[in-house]
C-alpha positions as CSV (number, residue, x, y, z in Angstrom):
1,M,111.1,187.3,114.8
2,G,109.1,189.7,116.9
3,A,112.3,191.7,117.7
4,R,113.0,192.3,114.0
5,V,109.5,193.4,113.3
6,E,109.7,195.8,116.3
7,L,113.0,197.1,115.1
8,A,111.5,197.6,111.6
9,Q,108.7,199.6,113.1
10,V,111.2,201.8,114.9
11,Y,113.0,202.3,111.6
12,I,109.7,203.2,109.9
13,K,109.0,205.8,112.6
14,M,112.5,207.2,112.1
15,E,111.9,207.2,108.3
16,K,114.8,204.8,107.8
17,Y,112.9,202.9,105.2
18,D,115.8,201.0,103.7
19,D,116.8,199.6,107.1
20,A,113.1,198.7,107.7
21,I,113.0,196.8,104.4
22,I,116.2,194.8,105.4
23,E,114.7,193.8,108.7
24,L,111.3,192.9,107.2
25,N,112.8,190.8,104.4
26,L,114.8,188.9,107.0
27,V,111.5,188.1,108.8
28,V,110.0,187.0,105.4
29,K,112.8,184.6,104.8
30,Q,112.2,183.0,108.2
31,K,108.4,183.1,108.3
32,K,107.0,183.4,104.7
33,D,103.3,183.4,105.7
34,D,103.1,186.4,107.9
35,A,100.6,188.8,106.3
36,Y,101.3,191.6,108.7
37,V,105.0,191.7,107.6
38,H,103.9,192.2,104.0
39,V,101.5,195.0,105.1
40,L,104.5,196.7,106.8
41,L,106.6,196.2,103.6
42,G,103.7,197.8,101.6
43,L,103.6,200.7,103.9
44,V,107.4,201.3,103.7
45,Y,107.2,201.1,99.9
46,E,104.4,203.6,99.9
47,Q,106.5,206.0,102.0
48,K,109.3,205.5,99.5
49,K,106.9,206.3,96.6
50,E,107.5,202.8,95.1
51,T,103.8,202.2,94.4
52,N,104.1,199.1,92.4
53,K,106.1,197.4,95.1
54,A,103.6,198.5,97.7
55,I,100.7,197.1,95.6
56,K,102.6,193.8,95.3
57,E,103.2,193.5,99.1
58,Y,99.6,194.4,99.9
59,K,98.3,191.8,97.5
60,K,100.6,189.2,99.1
61,A,99.2,190.1,102.5
62,I,95.7,189.8,101.2
63,D,96.3,186.4,99.6
64,M,97.9,185.1,102.8
65,A,95.3,186.5,105.1
66,E,92.4,185.2,103.0
67,K,93.7,181.7,103.3
68,D,93.6,182.0,107.1
69,P,90.5,180.4,108.7
70,L,90.4,183.4,111.1
71,K,90.6,186.0,108.3
72,G,87.6,187.9,109.8
73,V,89.6,188.8,112.9
74,K,92.9,189.5,111.2
75,P,93.8,193.2,111.2
76,A,96.4,192.6,108.5
77,L,93.8,191.7,106.0
78,S,91.7,194.8,106.7
79,E,94.8,197.0,106.7
80,A,96.0,195.6,103.4
81,L,92.6,196.0,101.7
82,Y,92.3,199.6,102.9
83,R,95.8,200.6,102.0
84,L,95.6,199.0,98.6
85,S,92.3,200.7,97.8
86,D,93.8,204.0,98.9
87,I,96.5,203.6,96.2
88,Y,93.9,202.7,93.6
89,L,91.8,205.8,94.6
90,S,94.8,208.0,94.2
91,Q,95.4,206.4,90.7
92,K,91.8,207.0,89.8
93,K,91.2,203.3,89.4
94,Y,87.8,203.4,91.0
95,D,86.6,199.9,90.2
96,E,89.8,198.4,91.8
97,A,89.3,200.6,94.8
98,I,85.7,199.7,95.1
99,K,86.5,196.0,94.8
100,Y,89.0,196.1,97.8
101,L,86.9,198.4,99.9
102,T,83.8,196.3,99.4
103,E,85.8,193.3,100.7
104,A,87.0,195.4,103.7
105,V,83.4,196.5,104.5
106,N,82.3,192.8,104.2
107,L,84.9,191.9,106.8
108,N,83.7,194.7,109.1
109,H,80.5,196.4,108.2
110,I,80.8,199.1,110.8
111,D,84.3,200.3,109.7
112,S,83.5,203.9,109.0
113,D,86.8,204.6,107.4
114,S,86.3,202.0,104.8
115,L,82.7,203.0,104.3
116,Y,83.8,206.6,103.8
117,K,86.5,205.6,101.2
118,L,84.0,203.4,99.5
119,G,81.5,206.3,99.3
120,I,84.3,208.5,97.9
121,A,85.2,205.9,95.3
122,Y,81.6,205.6,94.1
123,Y,81.3,209.4,94.2
124,R,84.3,209.9,92.0
125,K,83.0,207.2,89.6
126,G,79.8,209.1,89.3
127,D,77.6,206.5,91.1
128,Y,76.0,208.9,93.6
129,D,73.4,206.4,94.9
130,N,76.0,204.0,96.1
131,A,78.1,207.0,97.4
132,I,75.1,208.1,99.5
133,T,74.5,204.7,100.9
134,N,78.1,204.1,102.0
135,L,78.6,207.7,103.3
136,A,75.3,207.6,105.2
137,N,76.5,204.3,106.8
138,A,79.8,205.9,107.7
139,V,78.1,208.7,109.6
140,K,75.6,206.4,111.1
141,Y,78.4,204.6,112.9
142,V,80.5,207.7,113.6
143,P,78.2,210.7,113.6
144,D,81.0,213.2,114.2
145,F,82.9,212.1,111.1
146,Y,82.7,215.6,109.6
147,E,84.5,214.7,106.3
148,A,82.0,211.9,105.7
149,N,79.2,214.3,106.4
150,Y,80.6,216.8,104.0
151,A,81.1,214.1,101.3
152,L,77.5,213.0,101.9
153,G,76.4,216.5,101.3
154,Q,78.3,216.6,98.0
155,A,76.7,213.4,96.9
156,Y,73.2,214.6,97.8
157,E,73.9,217.8,95.9
158,K,74.9,215.9,92.8
159,K,71.6,214.0,93.0
160,G,69.8,217.3,93.2
161,N,68.6,216.8,96.8
162,K,69.4,220.2,98.3
163,E,67.6,219.7,101.6
164,E,69.6,216.5,102.5
165,A,72.7,218.2,101.3
166,K,72.1,221.1,103.7
167,K,71.5,218.7,106.5
168,A,74.8,216.9,105.8
169,Y,76.8,220.2,105.5
170,D,75.2,221.3,108.8
171,A,76.3,218.1,110.4
172,A,79.8,218.6,109.2
173,L,79.9,222.1,110.6
174,K,78.3,220.9,113.9
175,Y,81.4,218.7,114.4
176,N,83.9,221.0,112.9
177,P,82.7,224.6,112.9
178,Q,85.9,225.7,111.1
179,Y,85.4,223.4,108.1
180,E,85.6,225.9,105.3
181,Q,84.6,223.6,102.5
182,A,81.3,222.8,104.3
183,K,80.7,226.5,105.0
184,E,81.2,227.4,101.3
185,A,79.0,224.5,100.1
186,L,76.2,225.5,102.5
187,D,76.5,229.2,101.5
188,K,76.1,228.2,97.8
189,L,72.9,226.3,98.6
190,K,71.3,229.2,100.4
């Protein structure tokens, strides 16, 4: 089984997605309850721009992983939640994205990537208070996360808190002095 998964991963790196699907489906036939294989299938379908199939595979992975008594330590669950929420964000289905990102954060409350995406989902939904909370937590755990600092500045700006917005933009520029969006945002506030 492991050899087929490894071969599928090689095919994925080589962008031979149809070959990867064949290998992964052979694994699924032998071992139906492997959440990680469904995460890989979801990833392949995402690369092929077959979003509905990707969503279906990520949801299978989530269902399988959630039934596992060790779900809190299963990377497949976190990965599936994150990838699925990313699809929903791109589709502007913010409530769905928030649902899955919240579950990812509940599994690992210091996952700055999930906190960042959760903040972005709330921001795009217009819930700036929750955006600030999650983005502030993302930079709390990874201070040099300049994109999260920038997004935090944007959320503060929407709330009318220019001083905190300036601090967040300054932090983004501290960690990436070439970040043009942060430079422009800071210049507008001056």
